Every structure is written in C-alpha cells, then in structure tokens.
Backbone bond lengths (Angstrom), bond angles and torsions (degrees), N, CA, C in turn:
res aa  C-N    CA-C-N  psi(-1)  N-CA   C-N-CA  omega(-1)  CA-C   N-CA-C  phi
1 M - - - 1.436 - - 1.527 108.65 -
2 Q 1.305 115.25 131.01 1.458 120.80 178.74 1.530 108.84 -97.27
3 I 1.327 116.31 127.55 1.459 121.85 -178.83 1.524 108.54 -113.37
4 T 1.336 116.31 124.64 1.464 120.60 174.59 1.520 108.38 -117.71
5 I 1.337 115.23 141.55 1.459 120.81 -176.81 1.526 108.33 -126.19
6 T 1.326 115.96 131.44 1.449 121.79 177.30 1.527 108.23 -121.01
7 A 1.333 116.71 132.20 1.465 121.35 178.27 1.526 108.60 -111.70
8 R 1.320 115.67 133.43 1.463 120.90 178.59 1.524 109.81 -118.69
9 H 1.308 116.26 128.14 1.465 124.41 174.02 1.530 113.65 68.04
10 F 1.312 117.74 20.52 1.463 121.45 171.77 1.521 109.14 -161.54
11 E 1.331 115.43 165.24 1.462 122.08 -179.65 1.527 109.03 -87.72
12 L 1.325 116.42 125.69 1.459 121.78 -179.98 1.524 109.56 -77.63
13 T 1.327 116.82 120.19 1.462 120.77 179.88 1.528 109.67 -92.12
14 K 1.311 114.73 162.48 1.469 119.97 179.45 1.531 111.05 -64.69
15 A 1.336 116.81 -35.30 1.466 120.74 -179.97 1.534 110.96 -63.16
16 I 1.325 116.79 -44.15 1.470 119.80 179.00 1.521 110.09 -67.90
17 R 1.333 117.95 -40.64 1.464 121.74 178.19 1.531 110.63 -59.41
18 D 1.328 116.82 -47.33 1.471 120.56 179.44 1.527 111.26 -63.59
19 Y 1.333 116.61 -37.99 1.463 120.90 -179.13 1.536 110.38 -65.62
20 V 1.323 117.16 -43.63 1.467 121.18 178.94 1.529 110.00 -64.28
21 E 1.327 117.72 -44.27 1.461 120.60 -179.16 1.528 111.91 -63.48
22 S 1.328 117.52 -42.10 1.471 119.29 179.65 1.531 110.75 -69.23
23 A 1.332 117.62 -38.06 1.463 120.40 179.49 1.528 110.94 -66.96
24 C 1.310 117.19 -41.18 1.470 120.72 -179.62 1.529 112.09 -72.00
25 S 1.312 116.85 -33.34 1.471 118.96 179.75 1.523 111.34 -68.98
26 K 1.338 117.92 -20.61 1.465 120.77 176.77 1.526 111.45 -67.37
27 L 1.326 117.10 -23.01 1.469 120.72 -179.74 1.518 111.80 -69.28
28 N 1.325 117.61 -19.15 1.470 121.30 178.63 1.518 112.28 -63.45
29 K 1.327 117.86 -27.32 1.466 118.97 -178.38 1.526 111.32 -71.00
30 Y 1.330 118.47 -21.53 1.452 121.70 177.60 1.522 112.13 -89.47
31 F 1.328 115.62 -34.21 1.458 119.71 -176.67 1.514 107.87 -151.03
32 D 1.319 117.74 113.17 1.466 121.22 -172.09 1.523 114.23 -92.63
33 Q 1.337 118.39 5.70 1.459 120.77 -178.29 1.529 111.75 -101.70
34 I 1.324 117.86 26.12 1.457 121.88 -179.85 1.527 108.49 -77.59
35 I 1.339 116.21 128.87 1.464 120.98 -179.52 1.523 110.05 -90.93
36 T 1.339 116.83 -58.53 1.465 120.32 -179.46 1.523 110.41 -133.43
37 M 1.312 113.81 155.26 1.461 122.11 177.37 1.519 105.86 -135.59
38 H 1.326 116.88 127.63 1.463 120.85 -179.38 1.525 108.29 -122.03
39 A 1.329 116.28 124.60 1.463 122.13 178.82 1.523 108.97 -113.41
40 V 1.331 115.91 128.11 1.458 121.96 175.86 1.521 106.58 -113.72
41 L 1.332 115.64 116.43 1.460 121.97 179.53 1.518 107.78 -107.59
42 A 1.328 117.75 128.67 1.459 121.14 -176.90 1.524 110.03 -134.12
43 L 1.318 114.21 147.65 1.466 121.83 175.86 1.525 106.64 -119.25
44 E 1.331 116.39 112.97 1.462 121.18 -178.84 1.518 109.59 -131.93
45 N 1.314 117.08 113.87 1.465 122.53 176.47 1.533 112.22 50.59
46 S 1.296 117.53 51.65 1.473 126.38 -179.43 1.529 113.35 63.72
47 R 1.321 117.38 15.01 1.465 121.41 172.74 1.518 107.97 -104.37
48 N 1.302 116.83 135.09 1.463 121.97 177.34 1.528 108.11 -103.19
49 I 1.312 116.27 123.46 1.462 122.03 -176.44 1.526 108.74 -118.65
50 C 1.329 115.02 133.11 1.468 121.27 176.71 1.525 107.79 -124.29
51 E 1.314 116.35 121.74 1.464 122.85 176.18 1.524 108.39 -115.71
52 L 1.326 116.46 127.81 1.461 121.57 179.18 1.526 109.52 -115.88
53 S 1.316 116.18 135.94 1.470 122.56 174.30 1.519 107.81 -125.32
54 L 1.316 115.69 126.63 1.462 122.06 -178.72 1.519 108.10 -115.86
55 H 1.307 117.14 131.67 1.460 122.22 178.30 1.523 108.57 -121.36
56 A 1.327 115.06 125.67 1.459 121.30 176.07 1.533 107.27 -123.92
57 A 1.315 116.20 -172.85 1.463 120.57 -172.71 1.526 112.94 -58.84
58 K 1.329 118.35 -46.73 1.460 120.34 -173.13 1.519 114.18 -116.95
59 F 1.312 118.75 1.74 1.458 119.54 -175.84 1.519 111.56 -154.31
60 S 1.324 115.03 166.81 1.462 122.71 175.31 1.520 108.12 -134.09
61 L 1.318 116.53 142.16 1.461 122.32 178.46 1.519 109.25 -126.86
62 Q 1.330 115.46 150.97 1.460 120.06 177.92 1.512 109.30 -138.25
63 S 1.343 115.46 146.50 1.455 121.00 173.90 1.522 108.76 -144.52
64 Q 1.331 115.12 155.30 1.450 120.34 -178.46 1.519 108.60 -144.38
65 A 1.345 115.57 143.07 1.457 121.14 176.51 1.524 109.03 -141.13
66 E 1.317 115.45 146.46 1.459 121.48 -178.84 1.523 107.76 -132.12
67 E 1.326 116.66 121.36 1.461 122.45 -177.94 1.520 109.92 -141.45
68 M 1.326 115.99 175.20 1.460 121.06 176.76 1.532 111.56 -82.45
69 D 1.354 116.56 -20.26 1.461 122.27 179.87 1.533 108.80 -116.80
70 M 1.320 117.90 135.77 1.459 121.88 -176.76 1.528 111.25 -64.97
71 Y 1.332 117.70 -41.15 1.462 120.87 -179.39 1.532 110.54 -63.73
72 L 1.316 116.91 -39.68 1.455 121.36 178.47 1.535 110.63 -67.09
73 A 1.320 117.03 -38.35 1.465 120.78 176.87 1.531 110.90 -63.54
74 I 1.321 116.39 -41.06 1.475 120.65 177.89 1.528 110.09 -62.96
75 D 1.338 116.11 -46.53 1.466 120.39 179.75 1.525 111.50 -59.42
76 N 1.322 117.13 -44.93 1.469 120.28 -178.56 1.529 111.66 -66.72
77 A 1.317 117.48 -39.84 1.465 120.41 178.61 1.534 110.88 -65.11
78 V 1.330 116.91 -41.51 1.468 120.96 178.16 1.528 110.14 -65.68
79 E 1.319 116.92 -38.81 1.461 120.99 178.79 1.531 111.05 -64.17
80 K 1.318 117.19 -41.45 1.467 120.65 176.66 1.528 110.65 -64.14
81 M 1.317 116.40 -41.58 1.464 120.81 179.04 1.532 110.40 -64.27
82 E 1.313 116.00 -39.80 1.460 121.46 178.42 1.526 110.27 -60.10
83 G 1.324 117.33 -43.78 1.460 121.16 177.99 1.516 112.01 -62.28
84 Q 1.327 116.99 -40.74 1.464 120.63 178.42 1.526 111.27 -64.99
85 I 1.335 116.04 -40.92 1.474 119.98 179.93 1.523 110.27 -64.68
86 K 1.334 117.45 -44.20 1.471 120.34 179.22 1.524 110.93 -61.19
87 K 1.327 116.35 -43.45 1.461 120.99 179.86 1.527 110.84 -62.92
88 L 1.316 116.60 -43.72 1.462 121.31 179.23 1.525 111.09 -64.78
89 K 1.317 116.33 -43.22 1.461 120.55 -179.00 1.534 111.01 -64.88
90 D 1.338 116.35 -40.18 1.465 119.67 176.58 1.522 111.20 -62.78
91 R 1.326 116.28 -41.81 1.454 120.57 179.98 1.533 110.55 -63.56
92 I 1.323 117.18 -41.25 1.465 121.14 -179.79 1.525 110.54 -66.32
93 T 1.321 118.07 -47.52 1.468 120.48 -178.27 1.522 111.29 -68.89
94 D 1.351 118.35 -36.06 1.459 121.08 175.97 1.522 110.80 -60.97
95 H 1.321 116.08 -44.50 1.458 121.22 -179.30 1.526 110.46 -62.63
96 Q 1.335 116.33 -42.74 1.462 119.90 -179.37 1.528 111.17 -67.22
97 K 1.338 117.47 -41.43 1.464 120.10 179.30 1.517 111.07 -64.60
98 R 1.340 116.42 -40.91 1.459 120.66 -179.78 1.528 109.90 -63.62
99 A 1.320 117.02 -41.43 1.466 120.67 179.57 1.534 110.69 -65.27
100 L 1.328 116.73 -41.07 1.465 120.01 178.76 1.522 111.05 -65.50
101 K 1.338 117.45 -42.49 1.454 120.71 179.67 1.518 110.77 -61.21
102 Q 1.332 116.94 -45.31 1.453 120.09 179.48 1.524 110.83 -63.53
103 Q 1.310 116.54 -36.92 1.461 120.35 -178.96 1.519 110.79 -67.00
104 F 1.339 117.60 -43.18 1.457 119.88 -173.09 1.526 113.87 -90.42
105 T 1.302 119.08 -24.35 1.458 118.52 179.06 1.521 110.77 -71.50
106 T 1.312 117.27 -27.95 1.461 119.30 178.17 1.529 111.30 -80.85
107 Y 1.329 117.18 -13.29 1.456 120.22 -176.79 1.521 109.42 -91.51
108 S 1.300 116.40 105.64 1.452 122.65 176.77 1.530 106.53 -154.83
109 H 1.301 117.07 129.39 1.454 118.86 179.82 1.523 110.44 -149.88
110 A 1.323 115.97 164.92 1.456 122.34 178.99 1.533 108.67 -115.75
111 T 1.310 115.23 142.27 1.458 121.09 -179.46 1.524 108.72 -127.25
112 D 1.325 116.29 134.59 1.470 121.08 176.31 1.523 108.76 -95.44
113 F 1.328 115.26 132.13 1.456 121.09 175.54 1.523 108.48 -118.96
114 Q 1.331 115.78 137.41 1.447 119.93 177.34 1.524 107.09 -94.37
115 L 1.334 116.21 116.13 1.452 121.18 -176.32 1.528 112.08 -84.63
116 D 1.279 116.35 -46.83 1.461 120.21 -174.63 1.532 108.75 -126.18
117 A 1.324 116.34 120.14 1.465 120.22 -176.67 1.525 111.56 -69.96
118 K 1.346 118.31 -30.96 1.466 121.44 -177.33 1.527 111.28 -72.16
119 N 1.319 116.26 -46.64 1.471 120.24 -176.61 1.532 112.27 -87.79
120 H 1.323 117.08 -9.14 1.459 122.98 -177.30 1.532 112.37 55.65
121 S 1.322 115.89 34.88 1.474 119.01 178.15 1.522 109.41 -81.30
122 R 1.314 114.81 142.97 1.460 120.83 -178.02 1.526 109.05 -128.29
123 K 1.299 114.42 147.65 1.460 121.53 174.12 1.522 107.89 -122.96
124 T 1.287 116.77 139.77 1.458 121.32 178.49 1.523 108.92 -103.61
125 I 1.305 115.29 129.26 1.464 121.04 177.91 1.515 107.91 -115.31
126 K 1.320 116.31 122.83 1.458 120.64 177.68 1.520 108.61 -94.30
127 T 1.319 115.60 130.63 1.464 121.47 -178.66 1.517 108.69 -111.54
128 K 1.317 115.34 130.08 1.458 120.27 176.11 1.521 107.68 -134.82
129 R 1.307 116.40 127.48 1.461 121.46 178.79 1.520 108.96 -91.32
130 V 1.336 115.48 138.28 1.459 120.34 178.88 1.523 109.41 -126.26
131 V 1.317 115.05 151.85 1.456 121.63 174.97 1.522 106.63 -97.28
132 T 1.319 116.57 124.67 1.457 120.21 -177.54 1.519 110.44 -85.21
133 E 1.325 115.13 145.21 1.461 121.76 175.93 1.520 108.64 -99.51
134 S 1.313 116.89 149.30 1.456 121.40 175.35 1.521 107.81 -84.08
135 L 1.333 116.61 114.37 1.458 122.26 -176.67 1.521 109.96 -137.55
136 S 1.304 115.61 155.47 1.464 120.26 169.43 1.533 106.81 -86.35
137 L 1.319 117.28 167.78 1.458 120.53 -177.51 1.534 111.95 -62.79
138 P 1.350 120.18 -44.07 1.476 118.79 177.07 1.536 112.70 -62.43
139 E 1.330 117.46 -37.87 1.466 120.17 177.40 1.521 110.71 -64.54
140 A 1.336 116.72 -39.98 1.456 120.99 179.44 1.532 110.70 -65.37
141 L 1.336 116.84 -39.44 1.469 120.35 177.11 1.529 110.80 -61.56
142 E 1.324 116.74 -45.34 1.463 120.43 178.95 1.523 111.33 -61.59
143 K 1.325 116.81 -42.81 1.461 120.84 -178.64 1.528 110.78 -66.67
144 L 1.338 117.45 -39.22 1.461 120.98 179.02 1.530 110.68 -67.01
145 E 1.329 116.75 -41.05 1.468 120.12 178.25 1.523 111.55 -64.78
146 A 1.322 117.22 -33.98 1.460 120.71 -179.28 1.531 111.96 -76.64
147 S 1.329 117.56 -23.28 1.464 120.19 -177.95 1.522 110.38 -91.95
148 K 1.330 115.13 169.29 1.464 121.13 178.71 1.523 111.77 -94.52
149 E 1.322 116.57 -1.84 1.462 121.12 -177.43 1.533 110.53 -76.98
150 D 1.335 115.34 161.82 1.457 121.69 177.17 1.517 112.20 -97.08
151 F 1.321 117.17 -3.50 1.464 120.97 -179.72 1.516 109.34 -148.90
152 L 1.336 114.89 161.58 1.459 121.43 176.89 1.527 107.73 -143.16
153 I 1.311 115.91 126.79 1.460 121.29 176.78 1.520 106.54 -101.31
154 F 1.341 117.20 125.53 1.458 120.91 -177.03 1.518 109.74 -148.30
155 K 1.333 115.31 162.27 1.454 121.44 175.53 1.521 107.13 -96.67
156 N 1.321 116.13 116.79 1.456 122.18 -177.18 1.522 109.90 -71.95
157 I 1.322 116.81 125.54 1.466 121.65 -178.23 1.535 110.69 -65.91
158 E 1.321 117.21 -39.19 1.463 120.61 -176.33 1.524 112.27 -67.31
159 S 1.338 116.87 -45.49 1.462 120.11 -176.15 1.529 113.21 -98.27
160 D 1.327 117.56 -12.93 1.465 124.14 -179.17 1.530 111.06 59.66
161 K 1.352 115.95 34.75 1.464 121.98 178.70 1.524 109.46 -127.83
162 I 1.320 116.22 160.90 1.452 122.01 177.71 1.526 108.62 -76.03
163 N 1.343 116.84 128.53 1.455 123.33 178.01 1.523 109.09 -124.65
164 V 1.334 115.05 157.39 1.454 121.45 175.26 1.523 107.54 -124.56
165 L 1.319 115.96 127.50 1.459 122.21 177.79 1.523 106.95 -107.86
166 V 1.354 116.49 123.83 1.455 121.68 -173.82 1.520 109.18 -122.76
167 T 1.344 115.73 141.88 1.466 121.09 174.75 1.523 109.11 -136.83
168 K 1.331 115.51 153.76 1.456 119.59 175.94 1.522 110.76 -113.16
169 D 1.311 117.16 -40.38 1.462 120.14 -175.83 1.535 112.90 -130.55
170 H 1.322 116.87 18.33 1.473 123.70 -178.65 1.533 111.82 58.82
171 E 1.330 116.57 21.36 1.468 122.22 173.91 1.530 110.66 -116.49
172 V 1.337 115.08 -42.49 1.465 121.39 -178.17 1.517 107.75 -114.56
173 Y 1.334 114.29 131.91 1.464 120.44 -178.99 1.522 109.24 -119.57
174 K 1.331 115.61 147.54 1.458 121.48 173.54 1.515 108.00 -121.11
175 L 1.312 115.88 135.81 1.463 121.79 176.33 1.516 108.09 -109.82
176 L 1.319 116.41 120.32 1.463 121.73 -179.86 1.522 107.65 -103.75
177 E 1.332 115.17 120.03 1.459 121.65 179.84 1.527 108.57 -117.09
178 P 1.330 117.59 145.63 1.470 119.52 178.47 1.520 110.70 -73.08
C-alpha cells in the first residue's frame, strides 16, 4: 500500500508523518487489497482537519475528521475509514455467500447405479450439495441441537477443515474429521 501525505498551512513533522503511516497501515488488517492511501492534513483557524482517501481495485472510500488536536483528528478519520471498510467487506462477503447458497441449494439430483449386471439390481443415490459455515465445535453442537437433522457439515474454525458432527439420540455425538 502506498501512503501519500499532504500538509496544508503548516510544516509536516516526522512525528506526524510516522503517526499517519502507522495508523493507515493498520487498515491493512481489515482489507488487504488497498492500493493507495492519501492523507490531507490541514490547519485552518486553530482547527485540525484530516481527510483520508482510500483507493482499492473496485472502489474508493473517503473519511474526514475535524478536531482541536491533529493526532485526535487522524485517529477519528482512521476510525471512520475502518468502519466503512468493515461495512464494505461485510456487504461483499454477504453477497458472495448468498450467491453460493442459491447456486448450491438448487443443485440436487439422483443417480442410478447398476450394482450387479446379472440380477440387474439398481441403487439410487441422491446427491445434494451444501455450503458449509465456519463454526467452532460448541457453535456446531448448538446448531445441531437446534435443528431436526442427525448430522451437520461445517468448516471447523480451529482446524480450518471440513468436519461432520453426527448424533443418533441427541445424547452422544460423533465428530468426523478428515
């Protein structure tokens, strides 16, 4: 991420430059596709104004804060930008999850397999694709208990692998891990 800083009506010190760079670099932990970040710091009639512009691949965000202290103005502008990034990221991931759910919930089919050529016996296998949710084991237990199903397929947060939680009588549970 490239950070540019512009100072208006005052001399930009190294301390303020370092503070802006460290504050802006913290935004990378929320969204790592940031291309450029431009900070405009201005001093007008004893008011300190900080304007931030963020440019990423498909969008641009802006935030502004006005305070009596320059460091406080920088903090508030970064905090506003952080909120915008979180909101945007949630909207993007929600949209992607919704699209995946619609794609896979409609996908269900049955296939006939011929097991024995002499007896001409056939077995039907129904295939249904599911979208797994990222859950911890206690969350998965709660979700399985709340549902009427006998199993739950989920992505384990701790191991980052697909797990299956199975129950027969809601007393004993089995966890199947790959």
